N, C-alpha and C positions, 0 to 999 in steps of 0.2 A: 745592859749593854756593857760592853768592855770595849773600851776606847780602843784603836790601834797603837801600837809605841811609835809607830815609824810606817809611812808608807812608800812604796817606790811606784811611779807613773811608767807604764808601759803602753807605747802605741803599737796596736796589734794591728796587721794588715794582711794581704795574701802573701807578702815577700817576707813578713814576720809575723806567724801564725802563732795559735796559741802553744803547741807542742815545740816551738822554739824557745819558748821561757822556762820549760821544764830544767833542761841544764845548766841553766843559769840560777837556780834555786839556791843551792847550796852557797854559792858566792853571796847571792843576795842575805841569805840567812846568816852566814858569818859576819856580814857586814853589820846586821844588827837590826835588819827589816823584820818587820810583823806581817805586814799585809801588802800584796799586789796591788795597785790601784789602776786597773783596766781601762781602756779607751772602751767605747761602746762595742757591744757584741751582738747586738741584734741584727738580723741581715740587712744591709746595705747595700748601697748601689756598687755592681760588679767594678771592681779596679780601685773603691775608694780608698785612701789612704786615712783617714779620719774616723770614719763610722757614724758621723752626726748626719747622714743621710738615708736614716732607716728608712727600709722600704717594705718590709713585714715585722707586723711587732708577735709574731705568733713562731717565729724560727730564730734559731742563732747562725751565725752567717758562716755558710759552707766553705768560704775562701779561707777562713781561720780554722777550721775544722769541726766547726757545729759541736753541737753539744757532746759526742763522745769525745773531742778531743779536750773539753772543759772539763769532763770526767776527770780524764786523765791529770790534767795540772792542779785540779783542787785535790785530788787524791794525791799527788806529790807534795802540795803544800800541806796537808795536815800532818804528813811524817815528820814534816819539820816544822809543827807548831805554828803555821801560819795561814794567813787568811786572805779573802779577794774582797775588795771592794769595786763595784760595778758602776760604770758611768751612763746614765740612760738618759735618753731624750724624749722627753715628754711633750715638749712644745709643737715639735713639727717631723714632717717626714719628707722622704725625697720623691717627687712627682715629676711628671714628665717623662718621657723615655718609654720604657714598655715591661717595667718590672716591679711596679707597685698594683698589686690585684684591685686594694680597694679602693685607690684611686681611678683605676681605671672602669672599677663598675660604678663610680659616682660619675663618670663622663659618659658611659653608657645610658645609664636609666636616671641621670639627674635626681631630683626630689624622691624618686621612686624607688631610689636604691637603699639598700639595707645600710649604708654605710652613709647617706646623705647629712647625716649631723656628725660624722665623724671630724670632717672639716670646718674651718670657721668661715663658711661661705656665707655672702648676704643674697638670696635668692630674690629679693624683691629690691634692686637696686635702683638708682636712679633712672637709669638709662631702660628705656622701655623694650629696647630690642635684646637686655639681657635678662630680661623677668626669667625666673626660672631656670636659668642658664649660667653656666660659668665661662668666663673668658678663660681662652686657652692660649694664650701669648708665647708659643714656643715656634714659629715659625722664623725661618732667616731671612724673609722678605715680606712686603706687603701682603695682603692675603691676595689680593688681584694677580699680582705677579705671580706668587705662588703657583695659584690656579691655573693661570696660560702656561705657565711653562712646564705643567706637567710634573711639578714637585709634590704634588698632593695625589699619591699613588692608590688605588683602591687595590684591596688584597683580601685573599680569603684565606683563613688558618684551618686546614684540614682537620687536624687533631682535635680540634674544639668546635667545626660547625660554625665560625664565626667570620664575620665581614669586618674590616677594618680599613681607616685610611693609614696609609704610612708616610711618614715625613724625616727621613735621615734616621736618626734612633728613637723617635718616636710615633707611637700608634696612636690613633684615636678612633675608639670603636665606633661601630654603626648601631644604633640602637636595633633589637630586633623587632621592632613595631615598624621598623620600615624594611625588612628583608623583602615585604612582598614587591616592593617596588623595584629592588635589584634583581629580584628572581623574573618580575614581568619582562626585562628588558631581553632575556633570551626565549621567554615563552616555548619551552619544549616540554613534552609528554613527561619526562624522566624528573622534571623539577616541578610538576602538577601539584602533586601529594604535599611537596614542601612547602610549596606556595600556598595551598589552601589552609594551611595550618595557621603559617605565618598571617595569613590574612585575619583567621579567627582571633588570634591574639592581639592584633592591631584594635579588632573591634571591641576587645574584652577590657573594661578598667582593672588596674592593678593585676594584671595576670600571675599566676602561679608560677613561681622559678622553675615547677617540675613541668610545667607544660611547655615552657620557652626550652629546657634543656632537652626535653623529648622531641621537639619539632628541630631544633639544632642538630641531634642524632639522627635524625631521619634525612636532614639535608646532607650530613656528611657523608651518609650512606649513596646517597644519589651522587654526589660529586665524587664518589671514588669509582663510580662507573666510565667506561670509555666515553659515552655519550656525555656524562657528567662533566667531564674534564673539556669537552668541546662546548658545554655549554657555559662553563666558568669562564672560557676564554671569553665569549659572546659578552656575558656579563660584564667583564672587565674592559673590554673594547668598548662598550656602550657608555663608560664613565670615564673613560679615556679623556682628560680636560683638553688635551691637545688638539680636538677637533672641536669645532664649534657645538656641535649636538652634545658631545659628552662632558664639554664644561657646564653647558647648560643644565645638563643632567644631574652632573656632579654637584655644582653649587645648590640647586633648588634639594638635593639631598642632606648636603651639610646644613642648608639654614633649618632643615626640620630635626636636627639632633640637640642633645641637651647641652651642648657647649658653642662656643662661636670661636673659632680659628682665628687667631690675630696674628702678625707682626711682634716680634719679642719686645721692641720699642715700644708697645701700647702699654706693658704693664703699669709702667709707674704713673699712668692717668687714669687708665680705666679698670684695672683690676679690681674683682669683686670677691675675692677671698683674701684672708690675711696670709703673710708668709713671713719667714725669717727674715729681719731687716729687709733688704731690697733683692732678696735671691729668690727669683722666681720658681725656682727649680728645689724650693723648700717650703710646703705649704703649711700654714698653721693649724694644729687638732685642739679641738676642744674637749681638752681633758678637765675642764669644770663639770662637763655631764658627766653623771654617773655609769652610765652605760660606756661611755667613751674611754673613762678612767679603767674601768675592769678589764676592755678590750685591749688597752694600752699595755695593762700591766699584767695581764693573765700570766705571762711566761717569765716575767720578772718575778712575780710573788711565788710562782712554782719553784723557780731554781732557789728562792730563799727558802721554802719550807723543805727544800729537798738539802739544804744546808750547801749547795753550790756557791754562793754569796755570803757575805756577812755585813755589808753594808752598801749603801748607794750614794753617789754624786748625781744633782739633779742638774742638768744642764739648763742654761739660760731660762733660771725660774722667773725671771721679769717678763717673759713673753705670755706667761700664764695670765688668764683673766683675774683670778683669785689667788696669789701665789700662797697665800697664809691657810685658805682652806684646802687647797691641793695638800700642801704639807701634813695638815692636822688629818687628813684622810688617810694619807700615805703613813702616817705612823700608826694609825688605829689599825690599819691592815697588817703590819707588818710585827706590832705587837700579838695580834691575833693570831698568827702564823708560828709564832716562837714556839709554842707546843708542838708542832708538827715537826719541828727541826730534828735530825736525827740524834740518837743520844750521843753523848759524848762530843756533839758539836759546840764549840764556844758559842756563849750568846752574842746575836749580832744586833742589828738595829741601827750601826753608825750610820748618819744621813747629814752630807753637807749640801750646799746649795752653791751653783753659782752665780755670784752676786758682787757688783761692783757697788762698793760703799764710798762715798764723796766725803772728804774730810766734815768730821762733826755727825756725820749720820750713822745710825745704829739699826743693827739687824731688828725686825720687830720682837717684840718680846714674848709673842704669842706664837711663833714659829717653832713646833716641837721636833726642832733640827739642832746638830752640834755646833752648828756655826758654817761659815762659808767656805770656800775651796782655798782661800790664803792670798787672793790679790790685795786685801788691804795690810797684810803684813809684809808682801813683797816690797809695797809703798813705803810702809813705816822704817823698814829696815834700809832700805836704799836711802830715805830721806835723811836717816840720822847719821849717813855716812857723805854727806854733802856738806860743803860750808855755808852757811847762811851768809855770811859777809861778802860773799860774791855777787849776789844778785843783783846789784847794782852794775857792778863792771860788767858782768854777762851780758847784760842786758846791752848796754852799751855798744859793747864789741859786736854784738849781734847787728844791731840797728846799724852801725858801721859799715859793716861789712856787706850788707843785703840792702842797705836804703830802705828798710822797712820801719816806718815809723810810727804806724798806729799801733795802739794799745793792745796787749795780749787779749782783753776783754771785747773788744771793737772786731779783732781778727775771729774769736769765737763765735761772736754772734754773726757774723758775716758768713761761717761755716755754717752754722745751724740754718740760717734763711737758706742758702743753697740747697743743703742736703734736702729740707723740706721742700723748696720748691721743685728739685728737679729728680728727686728720688722716692717721694711720699705723697705724690699729688692724690693717688688712690686712696691711699689710707687717711689722708687728710680729707678727702671728700667724704670717707665713711663714719669718720669720728664727727665731722661737721654736720651731716644728714641726720645721724641718732640724736645730736642735740637740739637740731631742729624739727624733728619729729616729738622731742620731749617739749619743746615749746609749744609746738600745736596742739599739744594735750591738755593745754590750761587757756581757759578765756582771757585770762590776763595777761597770758605772755605770746598768744598765737599770730599777734601782728610781727613778730621779732622776725625780719627777714633771713634767710639763709646765708647771705651775704655778710650781713652785719656778724652773724656769729662767725662766719669764717675769719672775719679782720681780728676779731677779739680773740677768737681761739689760737688764731696764728701767732700771736703776740704771747699768749701764754705758754704756749709749746717752744718758742724761743727762748722763753726767759725760764724756763722750768730748772730750777739748780740742779736736781739730782735725775736718775734715771727715770724713775716714777714714784708716784704715790700709791698706797697701798688701802685708801679709802674704799670703803662698800657701804650699802645701803643699810647696814647694821653699825656705822659710825666711823671714826677716824681717832688718830692717835693727836698728840699735840706735836708730835714730828710732822705729821701729815700736814696738819695745819700751817703750819710756821713756812714749810716749803710752798703751799700752795699760797699763802699771803707774800712770800718773798716775789714770786712770779709773777702774782697779780700786782703788786707795787712797781715792778718794772714795766710791766705790761702797760700799766697807767700812763706812766712816762712818755710811753712811746705811741701812746694811740690818741687820735682827737678826742675832744670833750664828748662829743656827740656819740662817741663808742662807749664810753664809760658806763653807762647802765647795764648794758649787754654784757660787759666785762664783770660787772659786779654779779649779774645773775648765774655766769658762767662759775664765776669761781663759790658761789653758794652751791649750786647743784654739784659740782665735781667735790665738794667737800661735803658731799653725803646728805644735804638737806633734801627733803622729801617736797617737790612741787606738789602745788594743788592739784587735785582734778577734777574736771567737770564733767559728771553724770559718768557716761560710758567712754567717754574719751580716752579715758587713761586705759594704756594696754601694758598689761605685765610684763615686768621684765624690760620694758623700755629704759628705766632709770639705769639699772644695772649694767645694761649694755651702752649705755653712753658713755658712763664713767669708766667700763672696761676699754672702750675704742680709745678713750683719751690716755690711758694709762699705758696702753699698749702702742700708741703712737710717741710719746716722750722718750721712752726706753730706746728704740732703734735712733731716733735723733740724736739723743746724747752719744749714743757709741757712735755713729758713723761720723757726725760731725767731730769728734774730738778724737777717737781712736784712728779713725780711717780718713780722716782728713788732715786735720790741724795737727796731727803728730809728724805728718809730712809736709807741713809749712813751716811751722814754727821750731827754730831750733837753737834757741839760746843754750842749751845744754842737752841733748838728746837722750842722755842716760836717764833723765825724768819723765821721757815721751814714752812712756810704759802702761800697760794694761793696770788699772788700778791706781794710776797716778794723774795727777794734774800738774802740767809743766809749769804753769804759773806757781807753783809752790815749789821753789828750789832745794829748800832742806827743810828738815823735822829738828825740833831743839830736842836735846837727851830728855829735858822734864816732859816734853809730849810723848816720846819713844816711852817713858817710864810709866807714863799715865794709860797708854795703850796696853801696856803688859799687864798692870794692875787690873784694869778693867776685865780682860779678857781671862783674868785667873778667877776674876769673880762671876762671872755671867756665862763666860764659852769657853770653857778651859780645856776643851776638845775641838775648838775649831782648827781645821787645817792651816798648815804655815808654807805658804810656797816661795821661791825664789826664781823657779823657773816653772814654764808650762809649755803647752803645745802652741798656746796662742801669744806667745811672748813676742816683743818686738827686737829685743836683742837678747843674748845670753846673760846671764846673771854676772859672768866676769867681765864681760864687755861693759856691761854698765858701770862696773865697780872701778875698772880702768879708766872710764871717762869720767867719773867722779870727781878725780883727782885734778882735774881740770879747775874744778871749784876752789881748789885750793891755791891755784896758781894762775889766776885770770889773765894777769900781764904777760906772763909766758906764753899764755894760749895766744892773746892778742898778737904778740909777735910773730909767731909761728904761723898763724894763719894768714897773715898780712905777706908776709913771705911765698906763702903757697899760692895764695891770690896772685902775686905779682910774676910767680915763676910760670903760672899756667895761663898766662894771657896768650902766648901763641896757639894755644889748644881750642881756644874757643872760636865757636862758629858764629856769625851772623847772619842770621834767617830772617825772612820777612815779618816773622812774627815776634823778633828779637834775638838777642844772644842765647847762644845755646852751651853749655846750660846756663839757666837762670841763676842769679847769684845766691839766691837762698838752697837751690836744689845743690848749687856747687858746695857750701857749707856744711849742708848734711852729709853728703857724700864724704868730704873729708874726716868729719867727727866719727862716720861709721868705718872708714878705713882705718882708723886707729883705734876704736873699740874691736873690730875685728881681726885686726892683724895677729896673725897666730904666734905664740913666742917662739923665737929662734928662727924665726922668717929672714933670711938676707935679702937686702933691696938689689942681690945679684942672682937671687933663686929664681931662675927662669921657669923652672917647673912648677915650683911652689907659686910664684906670683898669677902666672896662668891659672891655677886652681883657685886663688883668691879671686882674682878677676871674673872669672864664671860665676862665684857664689855672689859677689857684690852687684855683677850686673843684673842677676836676677833680683835681688833686692832694689836695686836702681829702677829698673822698669817699673817694678810694682809701687815704689815710692812716688815716682812722678807722675803716674796714673792717679795714685791715692789722692795725690795733693790736688789735682782737678783744677789746676791753673792752665799751663800750656798744654796738656792732653790730659786724656782721662781713657776708662776702659769704653765707654760707649762710642767715643768719636777719636779714637786714637790720632795722635799727630806723629807719621812716621816721620817726617824729616828731622822734628824735635829730637823723638827717641833714638833715631840713628846718629844724631849728632852727641847726644849725650854718652852713648854706649862709645863712640870713638873717643871722645874726651876722657873717658876711663878706661879704655885700652891704650891710649899714648901714654899716662900715667903710670901705668903697671907694667907695659909690655913693651913699648917702645925704647929707641935708645934715648931719645930728646927727654922721656921723662926720669931719666936717671937721678938727677938732680931732687925730682920732687920725691921719689924714692927713698932718697936717703934722708931728705927731711923730715918724712912721716914716719922712718923707721926711729930717726933720733928723737921724734917726740914721744914714740912707744917707749923707746929705753928709758926716758926720762921719767916716766911716769908710772911705769910697769912695778916695781918694787911696792911703790905706795899703793897701786890698784891690786896688787897680791896680798899685802897686808889688809886693805878694806875686804876682800874677799875672804880672808880667812876669819876676820870679825863676823862677816855675815853668816858665815857657816857654824860659827860658834853659839852665835845669837838664834840663831833658827833651830838650832837643836837643845838650847835649855831654856826660852822663853816659854810661858804658860802657851799649850797648843800641841797640836799633833804634825811633825816635820813630814813633807813631802819630798822626796827626792825624785827630780825628774829623770829620765833615763838617760844614763850617761854622764850626768853632770856631777858625780862625786869627781871628777877630774875638771880641768878649767875648762868654761863653757862660753865660747866666744862665738857663739852663733848668731843667726840674723833672723827676721821674721819667717814664717813658713814660706816655702816648705824647707827651708834650710836649717830650722830647729827640728826639724822631723827626720833627719837623715840617720842612716844604720849608725849601730853603735857597735865598736868594736868591743865586743863583750871578752873575747879570748884574749886580746892584749890585757885587759883589765884585770882578769884572773889571773893569767901569769905574772902579773907585776904586784899583785897582792900578797902581802907578808905582814899577818896581824901582829906579829909582835915588835916591829921596827917602830920605834918612837919618832913621832913627829919632829923630836928635838933634831933627831938625827937626818930627818928628810928636809928639815929648812935649808939648809945650803944648796939642796938641788930642787928649789921650790919651783922653778920653771918647768919641770915635768909633770907636775901636778899630783905627785905622790903623798905631798903634805898634807893638801886638801882633803885627800880620802881619808888619810890617817888620821886627821883631826874629827872627821865625820864619824868615822869607826870606834874611835876611843868614846865619844860622846853618845852615839847607840848603843855601846856596850854599857856606859853608865846607867841608859835609861832603863835597858833591859835588867839591869841590877836594883835598880830602886825605881820602882815602878809608881808607888804613891807617891813618892817626892816630886818626880817629874809631872805625874797625871794630875796632883792634887794639891801640890805644894803652892804655898802664897807666894806673893810677888813683893820683894822690898826694894826701891831705890837705894843707892848708896852714894853719897856725896863723893865727888871728888873736887881736892884741894891742891895748890900749888902753884908752881910756874907756867904749869902746862896741863892744866886742869881740864881744858876744854878737848883735851887729846885722849882723854879715855871715857869709858863708861864703864859704869858697875852696877850690879843689882845682885839680891839675893833670894834664892827660894828656899821656904822652908814648909818641913812637915813635923810635926812633932819635935823630937830632937835633932832630927835630919836637916842637915842645910848644905845650900851649894851657894859659893860664891863665884859669880861669874865677872870678870875683866876683860876688855877688849881695848885695842888701840883705835884710835879715829883720828881723822885730820893729822895724820900726822907726817904728811910729805916734807915739810920744812925739818922737823927733827930727823928725818933720814938721811938729809942734807946728799951726799954723792953715793952712800951706800947702797950696794947691788943687792941687797939683804932686805927682805921685810920684816926689820925688827929695829925697833928703836933702841937704842944701846941704853945702856944703865945710866952711864954719865950725863946722856941727854935728857933723861927724865928729871933731873935734879930732884927737888923737894916735892915733887908729885906723887899725891898718895891717894887712897881712898879712904875714908871713915869709916871704922866698923865699930857697931853698937855692943854694947855689953851682950845681948843674946846670940851674937855668933862668935864668942870666944871659942877657941878650942883648937885641935889637932886635926888638920887637913890633908889629904893627899890631893896634888893635881892631876886630875882625871887624863891631863893631856901628856904632862911630861913623866907622870909618875912619882915626882916628887911629895915629900912629907916635909910640911910645915906647922908652925905654931902660928897661928892668930889670933892676937890680944886687941882688947878693945882700944879705939884712938887711930891715930893714922897708921895705915900700913902702906910702905913707900912702894912704888911700881918699879923700882929698880930691883925690888927683892922679889915683888911678886910675878914681873915679866922677864926675867934674866934672859931666857933662850927663845920665847915665843913669844908672838903679838899680843896672844890671848892667852887666859888661863880659866880653869874651871875647877874650883877647889871645892872638894866633898867632904864633909863632916858626917861620919854616922854615929848613932848611940852607942 
């Protein structure tokens, strides 16, 4: 495997198909990118802007150009010595609608479908009415209302000779075993043969598909006749639920199907199949089964064997029943296919997994992957650019402004309980029942009630400290044991003593202990299933409660409310940052490094502008107090309380400060309107995700309208002028320090161990908001026009507002990576001490490979040192005696990759006034 030097993430969709990337490749190559990192390309739902709703594992999306376009793109990549990393989605598929043939086949045939085991369905749920069926909660209203209103429309597809029920964009196939009932409603000679064939099929156990296809063909022929058209009209009229008889017939027919139609709101309580988080349109796939794995990956493996892709990004690996086994199987398949790749194609096999690592959590060592997709680095690099000393002050400011006095831990617990109760009742029931079945398999535990298991399990899930464990029946790691023990300890404090024995039992079982089996009561696979259902429950609860709930409730400083981060941790010390760098160099030197993604909550430069507030919390307190006072006339008093709520208001101000475009004047009407529209989309999502005054299921229109009116008055009305000036003043005050942070982040990202990923368009300033804002079209024409490889970052720094200096730094570092592959890919990591008056305002480390060395120095926490300067550069005088300490092994002649200047580095202190004279960062390269 040859790891990428650097990847560039592109979001492909109908408006930006594969061919659209080809004219950009020269620019990407000149920048220094080695691999395009593509969003999912398998066929997804029509109009999808992301590709994570795959509907066909066997084809490439025609909206993006299909395989011909991929071949053209890869051919263009190869001529530039570039490769392609593909994002794949093994955990789930898009369902509902009318475009997923395997899903429709399962609806049609139920357990008799050839794809019955593809989806993670509980065919024997607790509800006897669902035995052998799938719940299909896609109706826009309760079933009875939909039926009576004629919203369930019988229909016939003449090209296939099939019947189905239509409901808006959804279709629900009628099983051919019941076609005779439909045809009998017409009782016409022209349909007699087809009806006879379907009666024979209905009387045959497991009819052969060819027999069914033949009968459907005969039916299509009959329906194509003039008399057939009349017969069809008679049939459809007979099952028209707008009449009493039609309603009775249609209901009776639907009751015999392999699914039960239901209102969409029933999913959270009654669903009997796994989904992605709480999205009913994405059904879980059982890739733990060898046959399903092969089916889901056949095209991906063909693309790999044909040399069209060079590596994979695995989406949501934590949703898979056994991620470790999945990764091992995937690696074996890729290794076996390597010999089939075309001659001259570079070795592939680069694999990273989308995995959120909590502080202190390590990627399991037995996963044969290069690392994660980089959320951990995104957290680390942002954390080290925040000031930990501001923790107490910022907490107090938030509490005073919002009157929210409960601790962060209490708020997180409340969010977890709410999400588990309101959004995952069905998943909780599945996990509970699987453990109860396990208890019933042992004479010593069979008297434990399902209710007792539910109480104990509820507390375990609420207390679980990370996304999930990776325990299997083959064993557990010390890390898994520690996380389970921590959760059990917390749960024990919250449960009455009468439930402690059940909790202890669950802890043992979920840690992989084998229960005793009595005779034939033990059912093979029950233990594995129970553990997996627990693991597949904790992951979405962790994600939804924090990323999609608490991030929109808790706003001490929202630059830390980011995917991969925990808002309770305001900052990361330099020592901790160095430790992560050294660990990555030793264990996962090719892990991906991200600072922006299609899923981020706000752009990488918006975060680091807001980070400056941690350096001046008292200034932020005063500015916030002024804004809150000025906004008093804009708030509305509703029956449900003030609008906006104070927490929503404070989050809004931070969002405006972070997203405020550089150069936007408080009197620029057009620019303010554009910003208002973007922020309004964020605001609606934010207040619904918070789930306090409104939510996605039961929107509170008066509250949402009042919040939008509040935003409009701030940004677009005459009486909001003072607030606009105030917001603009805050941005102007912190912007130079924010830009300094951004340049430090860019320098670190492209020099620490790992593979840096550049998210589309973020080589310039990125002040985007949460999706869909972070997936807006990129103006590559402007970027290519403005690209001048020879211009030094030193010359561009005075014009830092236009973003070219950021790109210039990225470009020069990527060129260094291209020219010194071994140093960047395999070099060790050595932390360098900083000393002097402002030692905390600098961070330094070295990479070493043989005699080659790279010394990296960045400014940090430098707002006070900038004083009133409008340049993101600490003056030589301001550094005073601040220095980095150079060991003997790093002496020599170096060239600053960024400025191009040569310098002699000797052991002992190297003063930053000399190292950073013209830029806020340096990357000093020594070659043998």
